[in-house]
PyMOL Python script that loads the backbone (N, CA, C, O; Angstrom):
from pymol import cmd

cmd.read_pdbstr("""\
ATOM      1  N   UNK A   1      -6.284   0.352  13.414  1.00  0.00           N
ATOM      2  CA  UNK A   1      -5.705  -0.977  13.318  1.00  0.00           C
ATOM      3  C   UNK A   1      -4.704  -0.990  12.151  1.00  0.00           C
ATOM      4  O   UNK A   1      -5.034  -0.569  11.042  1.00  0.00           O
ATOM      5  N   UNK A   2      -3.511  -1.464  12.402  1.00  0.00           N
ATOM      6  CA  UNK A   2      -2.468  -1.489  11.375  1.00  0.00           C
ATOM      7  C   UNK A   2      -2.770  -2.583  10.355  1.00  0.00           C
ATOM      8  O   UNK A   2      -3.168  -3.697  10.697  1.00  0.00           O
ATOM      9  N   UNK A   3      -2.569  -2.228   9.113  1.00  0.00           N
ATOM     10  CA  UNK A   3      -2.765  -3.231   8.056  1.00  0.00           C
ATOM     11  C   UNK A   3      -1.554  -4.148   8.003  1.00  0.00           C
ATOM     12  O   UNK A   3      -0.413  -3.701   8.124  1.00  0.00           O
ATOM     13  N   UNK A   4      -1.815  -5.430   7.823  1.00  0.00           N
ATOM     14  CA  UNK A   4      -0.712  -6.383   7.682  1.00  0.00           C
ATOM     15  C   UNK A   4      -0.080  -6.148   6.314  1.00  0.00           C
ATOM     16  O   UNK A   4      -0.760  -6.089   5.289  1.00  0.00           O
ATOM     17  N   UNK A   5       1.241  -6.017   6.335  1.00  0.00           N
ATOM     18  CA  UNK A   5       1.964  -5.787   5.080  1.00  0.00           C
ATOM     19  C   UNK A   5       1.872  -7.055   4.204  1.00  0.00           C
ATOM     20  O   UNK A   5       2.182  -8.158   4.653  1.00  0.00           O
ATOM     21  N   UNK A   6       1.453  -6.873   2.993  1.00  0.00           N
ATOM     22  CA  UNK A   6       1.386  -8.007   2.080  1.00  0.00           C
ATOM     23  C   UNK A   6       2.781  -8.267   1.537  1.00  0.00           C
ATOM     24  O   UNK A   6       3.408  -7.373   0.969  1.00  0.00           O
ATOM     25  N   UNK A   7       3.267  -9.489   1.711  1.00  0.00           N
ATOM     26  CA  UNK A   7       4.600  -9.817   1.230  1.00  0.00           C
ATOM     27  C   UNK A   7       4.532 -10.109  -0.261  1.00  0.00           C
ATOM     28  O   UNK A   7       3.607 -10.756  -0.751  1.00  0.00           O
ATOM     29  N   UNK A   8       5.528  -9.617  -0.954  1.00  0.00           N
ATOM     30  CA  UNK A   8       5.591  -9.807  -2.403  1.00  0.00           C
ATOM     31  C   UNK A   8       6.509 -10.984  -2.717  1.00  0.00           C
ATOM     32  O   UNK A   8       7.693 -10.985  -2.378  1.00  0.00           O
ATOM     33  N   UNK A   9       5.926 -11.988  -3.378  1.00  0.00           N
ATOM     34  CA  UNK A   9       6.772 -13.106  -3.791  1.00  0.00           C
ATOM     35  C   UNK A   9       7.663 -12.654  -4.926  1.00  0.00           C
ATOM     36  O   UNK A   9       7.204 -12.055  -5.899  1.00  0.00           O
ATOM     37  N   UNK A  10       8.970 -12.956  -4.787  1.00  0.00           N
ATOM     38  CA  UNK A  10       9.924 -12.503  -5.804  1.00  0.00           C
ATOM     39  C   UNK A  10      10.632 -13.681  -6.468  1.00  0.00           C
ATOM     40  O   UNK A  10      11.489 -13.485  -7.329  1.00  0.00           O
ATOM     41  N   UNK A  11      10.276 -14.908  -6.071  1.00  0.00           N
ATOM     42  CA  UNK A  11      10.929 -16.047  -6.704  1.00  0.00           C
ATOM     43  C   UNK A  11      10.635 -17.345  -6.001  1.00  0.00           C
ATOM     44  O   UNK A  11       9.817 -17.419  -5.084  1.00  0.00           O
ATOM     45  N   UNK A  12      11.332 -18.375  -6.463  1.00  0.00           N
ATOM     46  CA  UNK A  12      11.146 -19.718  -5.935  1.00  0.00           C
ATOM     47  C   UNK A  12      12.481 -20.453  -5.973  1.00  0.00           C
ATOM     48  O   UNK A  12      13.263 -20.303  -6.911  1.00  0.00           O
ATOM     49  N   UNK A  13      12.726 -21.253  -4.932  1.00  0.00           N
ATOM     50  CA  UNK A  13      13.956 -22.046  -4.899  1.00  0.00           C
ATOM     51  C   UNK A  13      13.871 -23.116  -5.988  1.00  0.00           C
ATOM     52  O   UNK A  13      12.949 -23.932  -5.991  1.00  0.00           O
ATOM     53  N   UNK A  14      14.826 -23.110  -6.904  1.00  0.00           N
ATOM     54  CA  UNK A  14      14.808 -24.088  -7.999  1.00  0.00           C
ATOM     55  C   UNK A  14      15.779 -25.242  -7.744  1.00  0.00           C
ATOM     56  O   UNK A  14      15.700 -26.289  -8.386  1.00  0.00           O
ATOM     57  N   UNK A  15      16.710 -25.029  -6.784  1.00  0.00           N
ATOM     58  CA  UNK A  15      17.647 -26.086  -6.430  1.00  0.00           C
ATOM     59  C   UNK A  15      18.326 -25.703  -5.131  1.00  0.00           C
ATOM     60  O   UNK A  15      18.387 -24.527  -4.772  1.00  0.00           O
ATOM     61  N   UNK A  16      18.849 -26.728  -4.412  1.00  0.00           N
ATOM     62  CA  UNK A  16      19.570 -26.463  -3.173  1.00  0.00           C
ATOM     63  C   UNK A  16      20.781 -27.368  -3.126  1.00  0.00           C
ATOM     64  O   UNK A  16      20.681 -28.571  -3.363  1.00  0.00           O
ATOM     65  N   UNK A  17      21.916 -26.786  -2.821  1.00  0.00           N
ATOM     66  CA  UNK A  17      23.166 -27.526  -2.764  1.00  0.00           C
ATOM     67  C   UNK A  17      23.628 -27.593  -1.312  1.00  0.00           C
ATOM     68  O   UNK A  17      24.299 -26.690  -0.812  1.00  0.00           O
ATOM     69  N   UNK A  18      23.254 -28.677  -0.652  1.00  0.00           N
ATOM     70  CA  UNK A  18      23.493 -28.837   0.788  1.00  0.00           C
ATOM     71  C   UNK A  18      24.964 -28.719   1.166  1.00  0.00           C
ATOM     72  O   UNK A  18      25.299 -28.110   2.183  1.00  0.00           O
ATOM     73  N   UNK A  19      25.848 -29.303   0.347  1.00  0.00           N
ATOM     74  CA  UNK A  19      27.272 -29.316   0.698  1.00  0.00           C
ATOM     75  C   UNK A  19      27.902 -27.927   0.779  1.00  0.00           C
ATOM     76  O   UNK A  19      28.902 -27.735   1.470  1.00  0.00           O
ATOM     77  N   UNK A  20      27.315 -26.957   0.072  1.00  0.00           N
ATOM     78  CA  UNK A  20      27.835 -25.586   0.141  1.00  0.00           C
ATOM     79  C   UNK A  20      26.825 -24.605   0.720  1.00  0.00           C
ATOM     80  O   UNK A  20      27.076 -23.401   0.779  1.00  0.00           O
ATOM     81  N   UNK A  21      25.678 -25.132   1.148  1.00  0.00           N
ATOM     82  CA  UNK A  21      24.586 -24.309   1.692  1.00  0.00           C
ATOM     83  C   UNK A  21      24.238 -23.143   0.764  1.00  0.00           C
ATOM     84  O   UNK A  21      24.186 -21.986   1.182  1.00  0.00           O
ATOM     85  N   UNK A  22      24.005 -23.476  -0.492  1.00  0.00           N
ATOM     86  CA  UNK A  22      23.649 -22.465  -1.491  1.00  0.00           C
ATOM     87  C   UNK A  22      22.333 -22.837  -2.150  1.00  0.00           C
ATOM     88  O   UNK A  22      22.064 -24.005  -2.428  1.00  0.00           O
ATOM     89  N   UNK A  23      21.527 -21.826  -2.391  1.00  0.00           N
ATOM     90  CA  UNK A  23      20.241 -22.037  -3.050  1.00  0.00           C
ATOM     91  C   UNK A  23      20.277 -21.374  -4.423  1.00  0.00           C
ATOM     92  O   UNK A  23      20.821 -20.283  -4.593  1.00  0.00           O
ATOM     93  N   UNK A  24      19.684 -22.060  -5.392  1.00  0.00           N
ATOM     94  CA  UNK A  24      19.447 -21.447  -6.711  1.00  0.00           C
ATOM     95  C   UNK A  24      18.005 -20.939  -6.672  1.00  0.00           C
ATOM     96  O   UNK A  24      17.085 -21.674  -6.315  1.00  0.00           O
ATOM     97  N   UNK A  25      17.826 -19.678  -7.041  1.00  0.00           N
ATOM     98  CA  UNK A  25      16.511 -19.060  -6.973  1.00  0.00           C
ATOM     99  C   UNK A  25      16.150 -18.476  -8.329  1.00  0.00           C
ATOM    100  O   UNK A  25      16.885 -17.660  -8.885  1.00  0.00           O
ATOM    101  N   UNK A  26      15.018 -18.902  -8.850  1.00  0.00           N
ATOM    102  CA  UNK A  26      14.482 -18.355 -10.110  1.00  0.00           C
ATOM    103  C   UNK A  26      13.659 -17.134  -9.734  1.00  0.00           C
ATOM    104  O   UNK A  26      12.666 -17.244  -9.015  1.00  0.00           O
ATOM    105  N   UNK A  27      14.073 -15.976 -10.220  1.00  0.00           N
ATOM    106  CA  UNK A  27      13.438 -14.721  -9.810  1.00  0.00           C
ATOM    107  C   UNK A  27      12.218 -14.362 -10.673  1.00  0.00           C
ATOM    108  O   UNK A  27      12.227 -14.521 -11.893  1.00  0.00           O
ATOM    109  N   UNK A  28      11.169 -13.874  -9.995  1.00  0.00           N
ATOM    110  CA  UNK A  28      10.017 -13.337 -10.711  1.00  0.00           C
ATOM    111  C   UNK A  28       9.936 -11.828 -10.506  1.00  0.00           C
ATOM    112  O   UNK A  28       8.972 -11.186 -10.924  1.00  0.00           O
ATOM    113  N   UNK A  29      10.966 -11.264  -9.854  1.00  0.00           N
ATOM    114  CA  UNK A  29      11.087  -9.820  -9.631  1.00  0.00           C
ATOM    115  C   UNK A  29      12.566  -9.521  -9.402  1.00  0.00           C
ATOM    116  O   UNK A  29      13.331 -10.418  -9.048  1.00  0.00           O
ATOM    117  N   UNK A  30      12.974  -8.265  -9.601  1.00  0.00           N
ATOM    118  CA  UNK A  30      14.398  -7.926  -9.421  1.00  0.00           C
ATOM    119  C   UNK A  30      14.844  -8.099  -7.960  1.00  0.00           C
ATOM    120  O   UNK A  30      14.036  -8.029  -7.033  1.00  0.00           O
ATOM    121  N   UNK A  31      16.131  -8.321  -7.789  1.00  0.00           N
ATOM    122  CA  UNK A  31      16.726  -8.471  -6.444  1.00  0.00           C
ATOM    123  C   UNK A  31      18.125  -7.887  -6.489  1.00  0.00           C
ATOM    124  O   UNK A  31      18.832  -8.024  -7.488  1.00  0.00           O
ATOM    125  N   UNK A  32      18.531  -7.226  -5.386  1.00  0.00           N
ATOM    126  CA  UNK A  32      19.880  -6.671  -5.347  1.00  0.00           C
ATOM    127  C   UNK A  32      20.523  -6.948  -4.001  1.00  0.00           C
ATOM    128  O   UNK A  32      19.844  -7.206  -3.008  1.00  0.00           O
ATOM    129  N   UNK A  33      21.865  -6.887  -3.989  1.00  0.00           N
ATOM    130  CA  UNK A  33      22.627  -7.047  -2.766  1.00  0.00           C
ATOM    131  C   UNK A  33      22.147  -5.989  -1.785  1.00  0.00           C
ATOM    132  O   UNK A  33      21.976  -4.826  -2.151  1.00  0.00           O
ATOM    133  N   UNK A  34      21.927  -6.401  -0.518  1.00  0.00           N
ATOM    134  CA  UNK A  34      21.427  -5.480   0.496  1.00  0.00           C
ATOM    135  C   UNK A  34      19.953  -5.689   0.784  1.00  0.00           C
ATOM    136  O   UNK A  34      19.472  -5.308   1.851  1.00  0.00           O
ATOM    137  N   UNK A  35      19.225  -6.292  -0.156  1.00  0.00           N
ATOM    138  CA  UNK A  35      17.806  -6.585   0.070  1.00  0.00           C
ATOM    139  C   UNK A  35      17.677  -7.661   1.137  1.00  0.00           C
ATOM    140  O   UNK A  35      18.554  -8.511   1.295  1.00  0.00           O
ATOM    141  N   UNK A  36      16.567  -7.608   1.865  1.00  0.00           N
ATOM    142  CA  UNK A  36      16.264  -8.675   2.828  1.00  0.00           C
ATOM    143  C   UNK A  36      15.194  -9.555   2.200  1.00  0.00           C
ATOM    144  O   UNK A  36      14.231  -9.066   1.608  1.00  0.00           O
ATOM    145  N   UNK A  37      15.381 -10.866   2.341  1.00  0.00           N
ATOM    146  CA  UNK A  37      14.410 -11.810   1.785  1.00  0.00           C
ATOM    147  C   UNK A  37      13.986 -12.824   2.831  1.00  0.00           C
ATOM    148  O   UNK A  37      14.686 -13.053   3.817  1.00  0.00           O
ATOM    149  N   UNK A  38      12.816 -13.433   2.598  1.00  0.00           N
ATOM    150  CA  UNK A  38      12.338 -14.552   3.419  1.00  0.00           C
ATOM    151  C   UNK A  38      12.166 -15.735   2.497  1.00  0.00           C
ATOM    152  O   UNK A  38      11.652 -15.608   1.386  1.00  0.00           O
ATOM    153  N   UNK A  39      12.599 -16.879   2.969  1.00  0.00           N
ATOM    154  CA  UNK A  39      12.361 -18.133   2.226  1.00  0.00           C
ATOM    155  C   UNK A  39      11.436 -18.974   3.097  1.00  0.00           C
ATOM    156  O   UNK A  39      11.756 -19.300   4.240  1.00  0.00           O
ATOM    157  N   UNK A  40      10.271 -19.319   2.523  1.00  0.00           N
ATOM    158  CA  UNK A  40       9.260 -20.039   3.277  1.00  0.00           C
ATOM    159  C   UNK A  40       8.952 -21.368   2.634  1.00  0.00           C
ATOM    160  O   UNK A  40       8.863 -21.493   1.413  1.00  0.00           O
ATOM    161  N   UNK A  41       8.791 -22.368   3.500  1.00  0.00           N
ATOM    162  CA  UNK A  41       8.393 -23.688   3.037  1.00  0.00           C
ATOM    163  C   UNK A  41       7.837 -24.475   4.201  1.00  0.00           C
ATOM    164  O   UNK A  41       8.511 -24.646   5.216  1.00  0.00           O
ATOM    165  N   UNK A  42       6.609 -24.957   4.063  1.00  0.00           N
ATOM    166  CA  UNK A  42       5.999 -25.687   5.143  1.00  0.00           C
ATOM    167  C   UNK A  42       5.900 -24.833   6.387  1.00  0.00           C
ATOM    168  O   UNK A  42       5.380 -23.718   6.335  1.00  0.00           O
ATOM    169  N   UNK A  43       6.393 -25.343   7.510  1.00  0.00           N
ATOM    170  CA  UNK A  43       6.362 -24.614   8.773  1.00  0.00           C
ATOM    171  C   UNK A  43       7.581 -23.721   8.949  1.00  0.00           C
ATOM    172  O   UNK A  43       7.644 -22.945   9.903  1.00  0.00           O
ATOM    173  N   UNK A  44       8.541 -23.819   8.050  1.00  0.00           N
ATOM    174  CA  UNK A  44       9.808 -23.120   8.232  1.00  0.00           C
ATOM    175  C   UNK A  44       9.867 -21.811   7.466  1.00  0.00           C
ATOM    176  O   UNK A  44       9.281 -21.658   6.394  1.00  0.00           O
ATOM    177  N   UNK A  45      10.589 -20.880   8.052  1.00  0.00           N
ATOM    178  CA  UNK A  45      10.784 -19.578   7.415  1.00  0.00           C
ATOM    179  C   UNK A  45      12.141 -19.062   7.848  1.00  0.00           C
ATOM    180  O   UNK A  45      12.441 -19.037   9.041  1.00  0.00           O
ATOM    181  N   UNK A  46      12.967 -18.650   6.897  1.00  0.00           N
ATOM    182  CA  UNK A  46      14.239 -18.020   7.256  1.00  0.00           C
ATOM    183  C   UNK A  46      14.289 -16.654   6.594  1.00  0.00           C
ATOM    184  O   UNK A  46      13.828 -16.466   5.469  1.00  0.00           O
ATOM    185  N   UNK A  47      14.860 -15.711   7.321  1.00  0.00           N
ATOM    186  CA  UNK A  47      14.987 -14.353   6.800  1.00  0.00           C
ATOM    187  C   UNK A  47      16.481 -14.033   6.727  1.00  0.00           C
ATOM    188  O   UNK A  47      17.212 -14.216   7.700  1.00  0.00           O
ATOM    189  N   UNK A  48      16.913 -13.564   5.587  1.00  0.00           N
ATOM    190  CA  UNK A  48      18.346 -13.235   5.422  1.00  0.00           C
ATOM    191  C   UNK A  48      18.504 -11.943   4.644  1.00  0.00           C
ATOM    192  O   UNK A  48      17.626 -11.526   3.889  1.00  0.00           O
ATOM    193  N   UNK A  49      19.655 -11.325   4.857  1.00  0.00           N
ATOM    194  CA  UNK A  49      20.041 -10.173   4.016  1.00  0.00           C
ATOM    195  C   UNK A  49      20.920 -10.729   2.926  1.00  0.00           C
ATOM    196  O   UNK A  49      21.818 -11.530   3.184  1.00  0.00           O
ATOM    197  N   UNK A  50      20.657 -10.296   1.689  1.00  0.00           N
ATOM    198  CA  UNK A  50      21.464 -10.767   0.561  1.00  0.00           C
ATOM    199  C   UNK A  50      22.802 -10.052   0.615  1.00  0.00           C
ATOM    200  O   UNK A  50      22.888  -8.857   0.329  1.00  0.00           O
ATOM    201  N   UNK A  51      23.856 -10.792   0.986  1.00  0.00           N
ATOM    202  CA  UNK A  51      25.202 -10.191   1.105  1.00  0.00           C
ATOM    203  C   UNK A  51      25.974 -10.344  -0.192  1.00  0.00           C
ATOM    204  O   UNK A  51      26.821  -9.509  -0.513  1.00  0.00           O
ATOM    205  N   UNK A  52      25.690 -11.408  -0.945  1.00  0.00           N
ATOM    206  CA  UNK A  52      26.282 -11.571  -2.266  1.00  0.00           C
ATOM    207  C   UNK A  52      25.443 -12.590  -3.032  1.00  0.00           C
ATOM    208  O   UNK A  52      24.782 -13.449  -2.450  1.00  0.00           O
ATOM    209  N   UNK A  53      25.493 -12.468  -4.329  1.00  0.00           N
ATOM    210  CA  UNK A  53      24.797 -13.443  -5.182  1.00  0.00           C
ATOM    211  C   UNK A  53      25.593 -13.606  -6.460  1.00  0.00           C
ATOM    212  O   UNK A  53      26.425 -12.773  -6.819  1.00  0.00           O
ATOM    213  N   UNK A  54      25.308 -14.711  -7.135  1.00  0.00           N
ATOM    214  CA  UNK A  54      26.069 -15.039  -8.340  1.00  0.00           C
ATOM    215  C   UNK A  54      25.150 -15.532  -9.434  1.00  0.00           C
ATOM    216  O   UNK A  54      24.073 -16.074  -9.186  1.00  0.00           O
ATOM    217  N   UNK A  55      25.616 -15.325 -10.653  1.00  0.00           N
ATOM    218  CA  UNK A  55      25.010 -15.976 -11.832  1.00  0.00           C
ATOM    219  C   UNK A  55      26.187 -16.627 -12.557  1.00  0.00           C
ATOM    220  O   UNK A  55      27.144 -15.951 -12.933  1.00  0.00           O
ATOM    221  N   UNK A  56      26.111 -17.924 -12.747  1.00  0.00           N
ATOM    222  CA  UNK A  56      27.194 -18.628 -13.442  1.00  0.00           C
ATOM    223  C   UNK A  56      28.550 -18.433 -12.783  1.00  0.00           C
ATOM    224  O   UNK A  56      29.561 -18.252 -13.460  1.00  0.00           O
ATOM    225  N   UNK A  57      28.561 -18.471 -11.447  1.00  0.00           N
ATOM    226  CA  UNK A  57      29.782 -18.344 -10.621  1.00  0.00           C
ATOM    227  C   UNK A  57      30.440 -16.976 -10.717  1.00  0.00           C
ATOM    228  O   UNK A  57      31.584 -16.817 -10.293  1.00  0.00           O
ATOM    229  N   UNK A  58      29.750 -15.994 -11.259  1.00  0.00           N
ATOM    230  CA  UNK A  58      30.263 -14.623 -11.283  1.00  0.00           C
ATOM    231  C   UNK A  58      29.437 -13.796 -10.313  1.00  0.00           C
ATOM    232  O   UNK A  58      28.207 -13.808 -10.350  1.00  0.00           O
ATOM    233  N   UNK A  59      30.142 -13.073  -9.440  1.00  0.00           N
ATOM    234  CA  UNK A  59      29.442 -12.212  -8.457  1.00  0.00           C
ATOM    235  C   UNK A  59      28.728 -11.087  -9.177  1.00  0.00           C
ATOM    236  O   UNK A  59      29.261 -10.477 -10.105  1.00  0.00           O
ATOM    237  N   UNK A  60      27.494 -10.823  -8.723  1.00  0.00           N
ATOM    238  CA  UNK A  60      26.713  -9.718  -9.298  1.00  0.00           C
ATOM    239  C   UNK A  60      26.147  -8.878  -8.167  1.00  0.00           C
ATOM    240  O   UNK A  60      26.039  -9.341  -7.031  1.00  0.00           O
ATOM    241  N   UNK A  61      25.787  -7.649  -8.479  1.00  0.00           N
ATOM    242  CA  UNK A  61      25.208  -6.738  -7.485  1.00  0.00           C
ATOM    243  C   UNK A  61      23.677  -6.734  -7.568  1.00  0.00           C
ATOM    244  O   UNK A  61      22.996  -6.465  -6.579  1.00  0.00           O
ATOM    245  N   UNK A  62      23.147  -7.032  -8.755  1.00  0.00           N
ATOM    246  CA  UNK A  62      21.697  -6.990  -8.955  1.00  0.00           C
ATOM    247  C   UNK A  62      21.302  -8.009 -10.016  1.00  0.00           C
ATOM    248  O   UNK A  62      22.077  -8.319 -10.920  1.00  0.00           O
ATOM    249  N   UNK A  63      20.093  -8.517  -9.891  1.00  0.00           N
ATOM    250  CA  UNK A  63      19.562  -9.482 -10.874  1.00  0.00           C
ATOM    251  C   UNK A  63      18.173  -9.037 -11.284  1.00  0.00           C
ATOM    252  O   UNK A  63      17.444  -8.409 -10.517  1.00  0.00           O
ATOM    253  N   UNK A  64      17.828  -9.380 -12.511  1.00  0.00           N
ATOM    254  CA  UNK A  64      16.538  -8.978 -13.077  1.00  0.00           C
ATOM    255  C   UNK A  64      15.542 -10.126 -13.029  1.00  0.00           C
ATOM    256  O   UNK A  64      15.908 -11.292 -12.877  1.00  0.00           O
ATOM    257  N   UNK A  65      14.279  -9.763 -13.165  1.00  0.00           N
ATOM    258  CA  UNK A  65      13.201 -10.742 -13.258  1.00  0.00           C
ATOM    259  C   UNK A  65      13.541 -11.761 -14.345  1.00  0.00           C
ATOM    260  O   UNK A  65      13.982 -11.392 -15.433  1.00  0.00           O
ATOM    261  N   UNK A  66      13.333 -13.047 -14.043  1.00  0.00           N
ATOM    262  CA  UNK A  66      13.583 -14.090 -15.028  1.00  0.00           C
ATOM    263  C   UNK A  66      14.952 -14.732 -14.891  1.00  0.00           C
ATOM    264  O   UNK A  66      15.184 -15.810 -15.439  1.00  0.00           O
ATOM    265  N   UNK A  67      15.873 -14.084 -14.161  1.00  0.00           N
ATOM    266  CA  UNK A  67      17.210 -14.652 -14.003  1.00  0.00           C
ATOM    267  C   UNK A  67      17.200 -15.674 -12.878  1.00  0.00           C
ATOM    268  O   UNK A  67      16.340 -15.655 -11.998  1.00  0.00           O
ATOM    269  N   UNK A  68      18.172 -16.559 -12.933  1.00  0.00           N
ATOM    270  CA  UNK A  68      18.344 -17.548 -11.867  1.00  0.00           C
ATOM    271  C   UNK A  68      19.657 -17.259 -11.163  1.00  0.00           C
ATOM    272  O   UNK A  68      20.725 -17.272 -11.775  1.00  0.00           O
ATOM    273  N   UNK A  69      19.559 -16.997  -9.866  1.00  0.00           N
ATOM    274  CA  UNK A  69      20.736 -16.617  -9.102  1.00  0.00           C
ATOM    275  C   UNK A  69      21.091 -17.696  -8.087  1.00  0.00           C
ATOM    276  O   UNK A  69      20.272 -18.551  -7.746  1.00  0.00           O
ATOM    277  N   UNK A  70      22.321 -17.635  -7.618  1.00  0.00           N
ATOM    278  CA  UNK A  70      22.749 -18.498  -6.532  1.00  0.00           C
ATOM    279  C   UNK A  70      23.104 -17.628  -5.345  1.00  0.00           C
ATOM    280  O   UNK A  70      23.746 -16.590  -5.501  1.00  0.00           O
ATOM    281  N   UNK A  71      22.685 -18.052  -4.148  1.00  0.00           N
ATOM    282  CA  UNK A  71      23.094 -17.339  -2.963  1.00  0.00           C
ATOM    283  C   UNK A  71      23.227 -18.286  -1.778  1.00  0.00           C
ATOM    284  O   UNK A  71      22.576 -19.329  -1.716  1.00  0.00           O
ATOM    285  N   UNK A  72      24.085 -17.898  -0.844  1.00  0.00           N
ATOM    286  CA  UNK A  72      24.319 -18.710   0.332  1.00  0.00           C
ATOM    287  C   UNK A  72      23.160 -18.515   1.304  1.00  0.00           C
ATOM    288  O   UNK A  72      22.666 -17.403   1.488  1.00  0.00           O
ATOM    289  N   UNK A  73      22.730 -19.630   1.930  1.00  0.00           N
ATOM    290  CA  UNK A  73      21.666 -19.571   2.917  1.00  0.00           C
ATOM    291  C   UNK A  73      22.163 -20.232   4.206  1.00  0.00           C
ATOM    292  O   UNK A  73      22.930 -21.194   4.152  1.00  0.00           O
ATOM    293  N   UNK A  74      21.724 -19.716   5.376  1.00  0.00           N
ATOM    294  CA  UNK A  74      22.246 -20.228   6.638  1.00  0.00           C
ATOM    295  C   UNK A  74      21.624 -21.558   7.058  1.00  0.00           C
ATOM    296  O   UNK A  74      22.122 -22.213   7.973  1.00  0.00           O
ATOM    297  N   UNK A  75      20.546 -21.958   6.398  1.00  0.00           N
ATOM    298  CA  UNK A  75      19.821 -23.136   6.813  1.00  0.00           C
ATOM    299  C   UNK A  75      19.346 -23.895   5.563  1.00  0.00           C
ATOM    300  O   UNK A  75      19.313 -23.340   4.464  1.00  0.00           O
ATOM    301  N   UNK A  76      18.988 -25.146   5.744  1.00  0.00           N
ATOM    302  CA  UNK A  76      18.503 -25.926   4.601  1.00  0.00           C
ATOM    303  C   UNK A  76      17.197 -25.337   4.055  1.00  0.00           C
ATOM    304  O   UNK A  76      16.311 -24.951   4.818  1.00  0.00           O
ATOM    305  N   UNK A  77      17.094 -25.276   2.753  1.00  0.00           N
ATOM    306  CA  UNK A  77      15.854 -24.909   2.077  1.00  0.00           C
ATOM    307  C   UNK A  77      15.558 -26.026   1.083  1.00  0.00           C
ATOM    308  O   UNK A  77      16.386 -26.913   0.877  1.00  0.00           O
ATOM    309  N   UNK A  78      14.402 -25.985   0.479  1.00  0.00           N
ATOM    310  CA  UNK A  78      14.010 -27.059  -0.428  1.00  0.00           C
ATOM    311  C   UNK A  78      13.483 -26.504  -1.744  1.00  0.00           C
ATOM    312  O   UNK A  78      12.931 -25.405  -1.798  1.00  0.00           O
ATOM    313  N   UNK A  79      13.662 -27.273  -2.788  1.00  0.00           N
ATOM    314  CA  UNK A  79      13.133 -26.929  -4.085  1.00  0.00           C
ATOM    315  C   UNK A  79      11.649 -26.662  -3.959  1.00  0.00           C
ATOM    316  O   UNK A  79      10.918 -27.450  -3.359  1.00  0.00           O
ATOM    317  N   UNK A  80      11.199 -25.548  -4.527  1.00  0.00           N
ATOM    318  CA  UNK A  80       9.772 -25.214  -4.445  1.00  0.00           C
ATOM    319  C   UNK A  80       9.451 -24.227  -3.340  1.00  0.00           C
ATOM    320  O   UNK A  80       8.364 -23.649  -3.338  1.00  0.00           O
ATOM    321  N   UNK A  81      10.394 -24.008  -2.365  1.00  0.00           N
ATOM    322  CA  UNK A  81      10.159 -23.002  -1.335  1.00  0.00           C
ATOM    323  C   UNK A  81       9.960 -21.645  -2.006  1.00  0.00           C
ATOM    324  O   UNK A  81      10.621 -21.334  -2.997  1.00  0.00           O
ATOM    325  N   UNK A  82       9.064 -20.856  -1.474  1.00  0.00           N
ATOM    326  CA  UNK A  82       8.777 -19.534  -2.021  1.00  0.00           C
ATOM    327  C   UNK A  82       9.706 -18.485  -1.398  1.00  0.00           C
ATOM    328  O   UNK A  82      10.056 -18.558  -0.220  1.00  0.00           O
ATOM    329  N   UNK A  83      10.088 -17.518  -2.217  1.00  0.00           N
ATOM    330  CA  UNK A  83      10.996 -16.457  -1.779  1.00  0.00           C
ATOM    331  C   UNK A  83      10.248 -15.120  -1.825  1.00  0.00           C
ATOM    332  O   UNK A  83       9.648 -14.771  -2.842  1.00  0.00           O
ATOM    333  N   UNK A  84      10.289 -14.396  -0.740  1.00  0.00           N
ATOM    334  CA  UNK A  84       9.593 -13.101  -0.622  1.00  0.00           C
ATOM    335  C   UNK A  84      10.579 -12.023  -0.259  1.00  0.00           C
ATOM    336  O   UNK A  84      11.609 -12.288   0.361  1.00  0.00           O
ATOM    337  N   UNK A  85      10.254 -10.782  -0.655  1.00  0.00           N
ATOM    338  CA  UNK A  85      11.036  -9.650  -0.199  1.00  0.00           C
ATOM    339  C   UNK A  85      10.549  -9.335   1.223  1.00  0.00           C
ATOM    340  O   UNK A  85       9.345  -9.229   1.457  1.00  0.00           O
ATOM    341  N   UNK A  86      11.470  -9.188   2.156  1.00  0.00           N
ATOM    342  CA  UNK A  86      11.100  -8.972   3.568  1.00  0.00           C
ATOM    343  C   UNK A  86      10.894  -7.485   3.851  1.00  0.00           C
ATOM    344  O   UNK A  86      10.579  -7.108   4.980  1.00  0.00           O
TER     345      UNK A  86
END
""", "prot")
cmd.dss("prot")
cmd.show_as("cartoon", "prot")
cmd.util.cbc("prot")
cmd.orient("prot")
């Protein structure tokens, strides 16, 4: 029987900007461009590949634990949604 892969939480949505479809995510683990993430909240779950991210409107390739990043999301998310590495 295959073991279910335990998803590692890597952050939480700290803000969402609906007009630009961008989420601010406070990281509890490193994240880099190319990683796949899942954002979960309530019954909803979206999975995306990180194509670009920013800190303070500057594009970055990687972020460290404790940093707050901004990234574009294809769907609405909400403050408090959990972010996992997919």
